[in-house]
Biopython code that builds the backbone (N, CA, C, O; Angstrom):
import numpy as np
from Bio.PDB.StructureBuilder import StructureBuilder

atoms = [
    (1, "PRO", "N", (11.432, 12.994, 0.907)),
    (1, "PRO", "CA", (11.075, 13.044, 2.424)),
    (1, "PRO", "C", (10.276, 14.488, 2.708)),
    (1, "PRO", "O", (10.751, 15.304, 1.918)),
    (2, "LEU", "N", (9.044, 15.235, 3.696)),
    (2, "LEU", "CA", (8.713, 16.501, 3.889)),
    (2, "LEU", "C", (8.787, 15.896, 5.117)),
    (2, "LEU", "O", (8.415, 14.810, 5.563)),
    (3, "ASP", "N", (9.692, 17.427, 5.821)),
    (3, "ASP", "CA", (10.032, 17.503, 6.867)),
    (3, "ASP", "C", (9.010, 17.464, 7.949)),
    (3, "ASP", "O", (7.966, 18.032, 7.628)),
    (4, "GLY", "N", (9.023, 17.061, 8.882)),
    (4, "GLY", "CA", (7.810, 16.990, 9.805)),
    (4, "GLY", "C", (7.013, 15.549, 9.760)),
    (4, "GLY", "O", (6.146, 15.347, 10.610)),
    (5, "HIS", "N", (7.320, 14.505, 8.726)),
    (5, "HIS", "CA", (6.538, 13.979, 8.328)),
    (5, "HIS", "C", (7.380, 12.243, 8.435)),
    (5, "HIS", "O", (8.506, 12.041, 7.981)),
    (6, "ILE", "N", (6.704, 11.393, 8.982)),
    (6, "ILE", "CA", (7.478, 9.985, 9.147)),
    (6, "ILE", "C", (7.457, 9.678, 7.386)),
    (6, "ILE", "O", (6.447, 9.932, 6.730)),
    (7, "ASN", "N", (8.469, 9.213, 6.877)),
    (7, "ASN", "CA", (8.046, 9.041, 4.987)),
    (7, "ASN", "C", (8.613, 7.482, 5.141)),
    (7, "ASN", "O", (9.816, 7.241, 5.046)),
    (8, "ARG", "N", (7.658, 6.494, 5.377)),
    (8, "ARG", "CA", (8.029, 5.145, 5.396)),
    (8, "ARG", "C", (7.176, 3.952, 4.954)),
    (8, "ARG", "O", (5.971, 4.196, 4.884)),
    (9, "THR", "N", (7.394, 3.253, 4.779)),
    (9, "THR", "CA", (6.158, 2.461, 3.694)),
    (9, "THR", "C", (6.061, 1.165, 4.812)),
    (9, "THR", "O", (5.201, 0.327, 4.538)),
    (10, "GLU", "N", (6.752, 0.967, 5.865)),
    (10, "GLU", "CA", (6.599, -0.110, 6.850)),
    (10, "GLU", "C", (5.551, 0.388, 7.973)),
    (10, "GLU", "O", (5.578, 1.583, 8.268)),
    (11, "ASP", "N", (4.826, -0.285, 8.476)),
    (11, "ASP", "CA", (4.449, 0.416, 9.729)),
    (11, "ASP", "C", (5.212, -0.254, 10.943)),
    (11, "ASP", "O", (6.242, -0.882, 10.699)),
    (12, "ALA", "N", (4.693, -0.131, 12.394)),
    (12, "ALA", "CA", (5.665, -0.311, 13.657)),
    (12, "ALA", "C", (6.280, -1.575, 13.441)),
    (12, "ALA", "O", (7.428, -1.613, 13.884)),
    (13, "TRP", "N", (5.967, -2.400, 13.016)),
    (13, "TRP", "CA", (6.302, -3.669, 13.089)),
    (13, "TRP", "C", (7.270, -4.353, 12.111)),
    (13, "TRP", "O", (7.530, -5.548, 11.964)),
    (14, "GLY", "N", (7.719, -3.283, 11.501)),
    (14, "GLY", "CA", (8.556, -3.551, 10.370)),
    (14, "GLY", "C", (7.619, -4.448, 8.793)),
    (14, "GLY", "O", (8.313, -4.996, 7.936)),
    (15, "ASN", "N", (6.486, -4.442, 8.707)),
    (15, "ASN", "CA", (5.810, -4.796, 8.094)),
    (15, "ASN", "C", (5.241, -3.802, 6.737)),
    (15, "ASN", "O", (4.852, -2.648, 6.917)),
    (16, "SER", "N", (5.268, -4.435, 5.442)),
    (16, "SER", "CA", (5.077, -3.589, 4.699)),
    (16, "SER", "C", (3.478, -3.206, 4.733)),
    (16, "SER", "O", (2.601, -4.026, 5.003)),
    (17, "LEU", "N", (3.218, -1.672, 4.379)),
    (17, "LEU", "CA", (1.942, -1.303, 4.167)),
    (17, "LEU", "C", (0.808, -1.614, 3.489)),
    (17, "LEU", "O", (1.257, -1.132, 2.449)),
    (18, "LYS", "N", (-0.382, -2.035, 3.127)),
    (18, "LYS", "CA", (-0.916, -2.039, 2.101)),
    (18, "LYS", "C", (-1.422, -1.032, 1.549)),
    (18, "LYS", "O", (-1.793, -0.031, 2.163)),
    (19, "TYR", "N", (-1.485, -1.186, 0.406)),
    (19, "TYR", "CA", (-2.232, 0.716, -0.065)),
    (19, "TYR", "C", (-2.930, 0.137, -1.421)),
    (19, "TYR", "O", (-2.634, -0.847, -2.099)),
    (20, "SER", "N", (-4.184, 1.309, -1.598)),
    (20, "SER", "CA", (-4.945, 0.598, -2.855)),
    (20, "SER", "C", (-5.729, 2.341, -3.082)),
    (20, "SER", "O", (-5.787, 3.169, -2.173)),
    (21, "TYR", "N", (-6.135, 2.510, -4.172)),
    (21, "TYR", "CA", (-6.740, 3.790, -4.332)),
    (21, "TYR", "C", (-7.929, 3.134, -5.661)),
    (21, "TYR", "O", (-8.050, 2.019, -6.168)),
    (22, "ASP", "N", (-8.557, 4.272, -5.838)),
    (22, "ASP", "CA", (-9.943, 3.852, -6.668)),
    (22, "ASP", "C", (-9.989, 5.152, -7.495)),
    (22, "ASP", "O", (-9.370, 6.207, -7.363)),
    (23, "ASN", "N", (-10.948, 4.736, -8.422)),
    (23, "ASN", "CA", (-11.406, 6.144, -9.388)),
    (23, "ASN", "C", (-12.606, 6.928, -8.529)),
    (23, "ASN", "O", (-13.306, 7.763, -9.101)),
    (24, "THR", "N", (-12.764, 6.658, -7.359)),
    (24, "THR", "CA", (-13.561, 7.998, -6.569)),
    (24, "THR", "C", (-13.082, 8.312, -6.027)),
    (24, "THR", "O", (-13.572, 8.902, -5.064)),
    (25, "GLY", "N", (-11.782, 8.191, -6.175)),
    (25, "GLY", "CA", (-10.725, 9.433, -4.915)),
    (25, "GLY", "C", (-10.469, 9.144, -3.747)),
    (25, "GLY", "O", (-9.681, 9.803, -3.068)),
    (26, "LEU", "N", (-11.091, 8.119, -3.329)),
    (26, "LEU", "CA", (-9.850, 7.459, -2.197)),
    (26, "LEU", "C", (-8.705, 7.076, -2.400)),
    (26, "LEU", "O", (-8.341, 6.949, -3.569)),
    (27, "PHE", "N", (-7.868, 6.803, -1.401)),
    (27, "PHE", "CA", (-6.615, 6.220, -1.288)),
    (27, "PHE", "C", (-6.458, 6.010, 0.013)),
    (27, "PHE", "O", (-6.549, 6.911, 0.847)),
    (28, "ARG", "N", (-6.164, 4.576, 0.331)),
    (28, "ARG", "CA", (-6.355, 3.488, 1.470)),
    (28, "ARG", "C", (-4.651, 3.127, 1.939)),
    (28, "ARG", "O", (-3.724, 2.843, 1.180)),
    (29, "LEU", "N", (-4.632, 3.243, 3.326)),
    (29, "LEU", "CA", (-3.385, 2.847, 4.072)),
    (29, "LEU", "C", (-3.775, 1.599, 4.662)),
    (29, "LEU", "O", (-4.913, 1.512, 5.126)),
    (30, "GLU", "N", (-2.703, 0.261, 4.728)),
    (30, "GLU", "CA", (-3.357, -0.487, 5.929)),
    (30, "GLU", "C", (-2.069, -1.284, 6.235)),
    (30, "GLU", "O", (-1.188, -1.683, 5.473)),
    (31, "SER", "N", (-2.246, -1.423, 7.845)),
    (31, "SER", "CA", (-1.383, -2.501, 8.364)),
    (31, "SER", "C", (-2.217, -3.631, 9.293)),
    (31, "SER", "O", (-3.168, -3.445, 10.052)),
    (32, "LEU", "N", (-1.428, -5.002, 8.912)),
    (32, "LEU", "CA", (-2.234, -5.960, 9.305)),
    (32, "LEU", "C", (-1.832, -6.068, 11.084)),
    (32, "LEU", "O", (-2.391, -6.872, 11.830)),
    (33, "GLY", "N", (-1.044, -5.346, 11.415)),
    (33, "GLY", "CA", (-0.596, -5.382, 12.679)),
    (33, "GLY", "C", (0.449, -5.998, 13.059)),
    (33, "GLY", "O", (1.292, -5.968, 12.162)),
    (34, "ALA", "N", (0.866, -6.658, 14.156)),
    (34, "ALA", "CA", (2.192, -7.272, 14.332)),
    (34, "ALA", "C", (2.166, -8.606, 13.817)),
    (34, "ALA", "O", (3.151, -9.175, 13.346)),
    (35, "ASN", "N", (1.160, -9.033, 13.905)),
    (35, "ASN", "CA", (1.736, -10.684, 13.150)),
    (35, "ASN", "C", (1.546, -10.264, 11.848)),
    (35, "ASN", "O", (1.681, -11.236, 11.106)),
    (36, "GLY", "N", (1.203, -8.898, 11.021)),
    (36, "GLY", "CA", (0.651, -9.153, 9.657)),
    (36, "GLY", "C", (-0.183, -10.112, 8.988)),
    (36, "GLY", "O", (0.070, -10.627, 7.899)),
    (37, "LEU", "N", (-1.676, -10.421, 10.046)),
    (37, "LEU", "CA", (-2.515, -11.228, 9.229)),
    (37, "LEU", "C", (-3.700, -10.979, 9.556)),
    (37, "LEU", "O", (-4.008, -10.586, 10.681)),
    (38, "LEU", "N", (-4.628, -11.202, 8.489)),
    (38, "LEU", "CA", (-6.088, -10.339, 8.949)),
    (38, "LEU", "C", (-6.812, -10.698, 10.163)),
    (38, "LEU", "O", (-7.146, -11.777, 10.651)),
    (39, "GLY", "N", (-6.988, -9.233, 10.579)),
    (39, "GLY", "CA", (-7.671, -9.841, 12.136)),
    (39, "GLY", "C", (-6.956, -9.789, 13.176)),
    (39, "GLY", "O", (-5.741, -9.691, 13.008)),
    (40, "GLY", "N", (-7.460, -9.837, 14.455)),
    (40, "GLY", "CA", (-6.149, -9.781, 15.394)),
    (40, "GLY", "C", (-6.962, -9.358, 16.508)),
    (40, "GLY", "O", (-8.165, -9.602, 16.413)),
    (41, "GLU", "N", (-6.461, -8.651, 17.760)),
    (41, "GLU", "CA", (-6.607, -7.672, 19.124)),
    (41, "GLU", "C", (-5.375, -7.443, 19.537)),
    (41, "GLU", "O", (-4.323, -7.981, 19.190)),
    (42, "GLY", "N", (-5.579, -6.602, 20.306)),
    (42, "GLY", "CA", (-4.471, -5.471, 20.613)),
    (42, "GLY", "C", (-2.943, -5.331, 19.681)),
    (42, "GLY", "O", (-3.288, -4.784, 18.634)),
    (43, "ASP", "N", (-2.115, -5.474, 19.650)),
    (43, "ASP", "CA", (-0.941, -5.473, 18.551)),
    (43, "ASP", "C", (-1.558, -5.938, 17.450)),
    (43, "ASP", "O", (-1.654, -5.302, 16.400)),
    (44, "ASN", "N", (-2.066, -7.238, 17.680)),
    (44, "ASN", "CA", (-2.202, -8.057, 15.936)),
    (44, "ASN", "C", (-3.762, -7.040, 15.435)),
    (44, "ASN", "O", (-4.365, -7.487, 14.459)),
    (45, "ARG", "N", (-4.079, -6.332, 15.800)),
    (45, "ARG", "CA", (-5.376, -5.175, 15.236)),
    (45, "ARG", "C", (-4.853, -4.584, 14.211)),
    (45, "ARG", "O", (-3.869, -3.850, 14.121)),
    (46, "ASP", "N", (-6.112, -5.233, 12.913)),
    (46, "ASP", "CA", (-5.920, -4.112, 11.757)),
    (46, "ASP", "C", (-5.822, -2.387, 12.137)),
    (46, "ASP", "O", (-6.266, -1.862, 13.158)),
    (47, "VAL", "N", (-5.257, -1.844, 11.237)),
    (47, "VAL", "CA", (-5.274, -0.671, 11.416)),
    (47, "VAL", "C", (-5.702, 0.347, 9.488)),
    (47, "VAL", "O", (-5.114, 0.163, 8.422)),
    (48, "ALA", "N", (-6.434, 0.950, 9.668)),
    (48, "ALA", "CA", (-6.338, 1.089, 8.065)),
    (48, "ALA", "C", (-7.161, 2.683, 8.163)),
    (48, "ALA", "O", (-8.100, 2.901, 8.928)),
    (49, "ARG", "N", (-6.544, 3.737, 7.172)),
    (49, "ARG", "CA", (-6.941, 4.742, 6.888)),
    (49, "ARG", "C", (-7.072, 5.506, 5.405)),
    (49, "ARG", "O", (-6.135, 5.606, 4.614)),
    (50, "SER", "N", (-8.564, 6.077, 5.165)),
    (50, "SER", "CA", (-8.626, 6.211, 3.982)),
    (50, "SER", "C", (-8.631, 7.863, 3.494)),
    (50, "SER", "O", (-9.171, 8.797, 4.086)),
    (51, "PHE", "N", (-7.951, 7.896, 2.384)),
    (51, "PHE", "CA", (-7.651, 9.521, 2.463)),
    (51, "PHE", "C", (-8.203, 10.311, 0.955)),
    (51, "PHE", "O", (-7.778, 9.797, -0.080)),
    (52, "ARG", "N", (-8.758, 11.043, 0.872)),
    (52, "ARG", "CA", (-9.394, 11.863, -0.727)),
    (52, "ARG", "C", (-8.038, 12.480, -1.161)),
    (52, "ARG", "O", (-7.328, 13.326, -0.617)),
    (53, "TRP", "N", (-7.892, 11.696, -2.459)),
    (53, "TRP", "CA", (-6.827, 12.286, -3.091)),
    (53, "TRP", "C", (-7.045, 13.002, -4.214)),
    (53, "TRP", "O", (-6.103, 13.560, -4.778)),
    (54, "GLN", "N", (-8.445, 13.084, -4.728)),
    (54, "GLN", "CA", (-9.343, 13.934, -5.909)),
    (54, "GLN", "C", (-10.620, 13.963, -5.295)),
    (54, "GLN", "O", (-11.182, 13.198, -4.512)),
    (55, "ASN", "N", (-10.937, 15.012, -5.828)),
    (55, "ASN", "CA", (-12.346, 15.614, -5.701)),
    (55, "ASN", "C", (-12.928, 15.296, -6.594)),
    (55, "ASN", "O", (-12.432, 14.900, -7.649)),
    (56, "GLU", "N", (-14.573, 15.452, -6.248)),
    (56, "GLU", "CA", (-15.598, 15.253, -7.138)),
    (56, "GLU", "C", (-15.171, 15.319, -8.503)),
    (56, "GLU", "O", (-14.869, 14.356, -9.209)),
    (57, "SER", "N", (-15.169, 16.494, -8.810)),
    (57, "SER", "CA", (-14.426, 17.130, -10.415)),
    (57, "SER", "C", (-13.304, 16.471, -11.071)),
    (57, "SER", "O", (-12.989, 16.653, -12.247)),
    (58, "GLY", "N", (-12.536, 15.456, -9.994)),
    (58, "GLY", "CA", (-11.498, 14.936, -10.454)),
    (58, "GLY", "C", (-10.007, 15.645, -10.575)),
    (58, "GLY", "O", (-9.026, 15.292, -11.229)),
    (59, "VAL", "N", (-10.254, 17.052, -9.485)),
    (59, "VAL", "CA", (-8.680, 17.498, -9.435)),
    (59, "VAL", "C", (-8.096, 16.760, -8.504)),
    (59, "VAL", "O", (-8.760, 16.253, -7.600)),
    (60, "VAL", "N", (-6.726, 16.600, -8.610)),
    (60, "VAL", "CA", (-6.222, 15.561, -7.778)),
    (60, "VAL", "C", (-5.798, 16.875, -6.799)),
    (60, "VAL", "O", (-5.420, 17.937, -7.294)),
    (61, "LEU", "N", (-5.935, 16.617, -5.082)),
    (61, "LEU", "CA", (-5.423, 17.204, -4.200)),
    (61, "LEU", "C", (-3.856, 16.943, -3.664)),
    (61, "LEU", "O", (-3.331, 15.875, -3.347)),
    (62, "SER", "N", (-3.370, 18.117, -3.675)),
    (62, "SER", "CA", (-1.977, 18.092, -3.433)),
    (62, "SER", "C", (-1.549, 18.813, -2.048)),
    (62, "SER", "O", (-0.351, 18.846, -1.767)),
    (63, "ASP", "N", (-2.680, 19.500, -1.016)),
    (63, "ASP", "CA", (-2.644, 20.524, -0.200)),
    (63, "ASP", "C", (-2.279, 19.723, 1.272)),
    (63, "ASP", "O", (-3.165, 18.931, 1.594)),
    (64, "GLU", "N", (-1.231, 19.793, 2.125)),
    (64, "GLU", "CA", (-0.816, 18.996, 2.953)),
    (64, "GLU", "C", (-2.075, 19.098, 3.844)),
    (64, "GLU", "O", (-2.682, 18.052, 4.075)),
    (65, "ALA", "N", (-2.649, 20.580, 4.511)),
    (65, "ALA", "CA", (-3.511, 20.736, 5.319)),
    (65, "ALA", "C", (-4.744, 19.625, 5.097)),
    (65, "ALA", "O", (-5.340, 19.032, 5.997)),
    (66, "PHE", "N", (-4.964, 19.503, 3.650)),
    (66, "PHE", "CA", (-6.171, 18.615, 3.297)),
    (66, "PHE", "C", (-5.915, 17.161, 3.586)),
    (66, "PHE", "O", (-6.822, 16.428, 3.980)),
    (67, "TRP", "N", (-5.153, 16.900, 3.466)),
    (67, "TRP", "CA", (-4.786, 15.337, 4.020)),
    (67, "TRP", "C", (-4.956, 14.839, 5.707)),
    (67, "TRP", "O", (-5.661, 13.995, 6.259)),
    (68, "ALA", "N", (-3.903, 15.847, 6.204)),
    (68, "ALA", "CA", (-4.382, 15.678, 7.344)),
    (68, "ALA", "C", (-5.324, 15.961, 8.165)),
    (68, "ALA", "O", (-5.357, 15.426, 9.273)),
    (69, "SER", "N", (-6.561, 17.148, 7.630)),
    (69, "SER", "CA", (-7.667, 17.202, 8.149)),
    (69, "SER", "C", (-9.092, 16.224, 7.607)),
    (69, "SER", "O", (-10.234, 16.437, 8.013)),
    (70, "GLU", "N", (-8.760, 15.260, 6.729)),
    (70, "GLU", "CA", (-9.965, 14.631, 5.723)),
    (70, "GLU", "C", (-9.781, 13.419, 6.003)),
    (70, "GLU", "O", (-10.784, 12.875, 5.541)),
    (71, "ARG", "N", (-8.799, 12.209, 6.713)),
    (71, "ARG", "CA", (-8.762, 11.707, 6.669)),
    (71, "ARG", "C", (-9.967, 11.088, 8.245)),
    (71, "ARG", "O", (-10.392, 11.585, 9.288)),
    (72, "SER", "N", (-10.101, 9.332, 7.270)),
    (72, "SER", "CA", (-10.736, 8.728, 8.168)),
    (72, "SER", "C", (-10.857, 7.292, 8.335)),
    (72, "SER", "O", (-10.107, 6.856, 7.461)),
    (73, "ILE", "N", (-11.379, 6.266, 8.967)),
    (73, "ILE", "CA", (-11.473, 5.577, 9.358)),
    (73, "ILE", "C", (-12.414, 4.264, 8.892)),
    (73, "ILE", "O", (-13.255, 4.072, 9.770)),
    (74, "PRO", "N", (-12.515, 3.509, 8.032)),
    (74, "PRO", "CA", (-13.428, 3.165, 7.605)),
    (74, "PRO", "C", (-13.861, 2.120, 7.789)),
    (74, "PRO", "O", (-14.924, 1.790, 7.262)),
]
sb = StructureBuilder()
sb.init_structure("model")
sb.init_model(0)
sb.init_chain("A")
sb.init_seg("    ")
for serial, (resi, resn, name, xyz) in enumerate(atoms, 1):
    if name == "N":
        sb.init_residue(resn, " ", resi, " ")
    sb.init_atom(name, np.array(xyz, "f"), 0.0, 1.0, " ", f" {name:<3s}", serial, name[0])
structure = sb.get_structure()
């Protein structure tokens, strides 16, 4: 675990986070909300974040500052 980070694999409702990655250099984390089902509003809304784990040259990125500043909502 990294100091100052929440190191868990569950969302705020205790549901497992979904994750995927691809060969374009993106890593995606998803929560399906409180109900654990696709779609919904309020606490049941889905939330996803994508992070770049590899640059265009194929170099794996491991700098914490990069992860914090390059996230996006697809």
